[in-house]
GULUMZA-767764 format. One record per residue (C-alpha): residue in three letters; x, y, z. Coordinates in steps of 0.02 Angstrom, whole numbers, padded with zeros to 5 digits, always signed. Each point is the difference from the previous one (the first is absolute). Last residue first. Layout:
N
ALAXYZ;...
END
This chain:
61
ALA-01031-00602-01598;ALA-00034-00056-00159;ALA-00184-00060+00043;PHE-00038+00160+00074;ASN+00064+00094-00154;PHE-00121-00107-00120;TRP-00134+00021+00133;GLY-00005+00181-00004;VAL+00027+00015-00197;PRO-00137-00114-00003;SER-00119+00126+00089;MET+00016-00007+00197;ASN+00118+00120+00058;SER-00006+00017+00216;ILE+00158+00000+00026;GLY+00037+00153-00168;LYS-00151+00061-00054;ASP-00185-00045-00043;LEU-00043+00072+00174;PRO-00064-00171+00048;GLU-00147+00017+00143;ILE+00029-00105+00163;LEU-00070-00134+00103;HIS-00093-00095-00144;LEU+00082-00172+00008;LEU+00070+00049-00188;ILE+00092+00166+00063;ALA+00049-00073+00168;ALA+00099-00133-00088;LYS+00067+00105-00118;VAL+00061+00095+00149;LEU+00074-00125+00082;THR+00098-00087-00135;GLU+00069+00210-00025;ALA+00065-00032+00147;VAL+00074-00157-00010;PRO+00102+00050-00181;TYR+00020+00168+00090;ALA+00110-00075+00164;LEU+00098-00126-00085;GLN+00115+00079-00082;ARG+00031+00059+00169;HIS+00033-00149+00084;GLY+00109-00041-00120;HIS+00125+00122+00038;GLY+00004-00016+00169;VAL+00058-00186-00038;ALA+00128+00069-00129;GLY+00075+00078+00131;ASP+00009-00127+00125;VAL+00076-00091-00121;PRO+00134+00105-00041;GLY+00087-00012+00179;ALA+00001+00156+00146;GLY-00177+00012+00036;SER+00033-00104+00148;GLY-00121-00109-00034;HIS+00084-00151-00008;THR+00169+00004+00081;GLY+00128+00083-00078;MET+00200-00049+00036;
END
């Protein structure tokens, strides 16, 4: 009953949610790295917030 990858078990759902939870921190890391490397200009809000509050929120994520 229920083979790995069948989508029928709770573990499969947990793995899917784990990937979604990593998407934002990975994206924010890439954006902050691009800003620090002067590849893009920060918007000073949201994911590109480079203020102390933005870095605090980044660390919390």
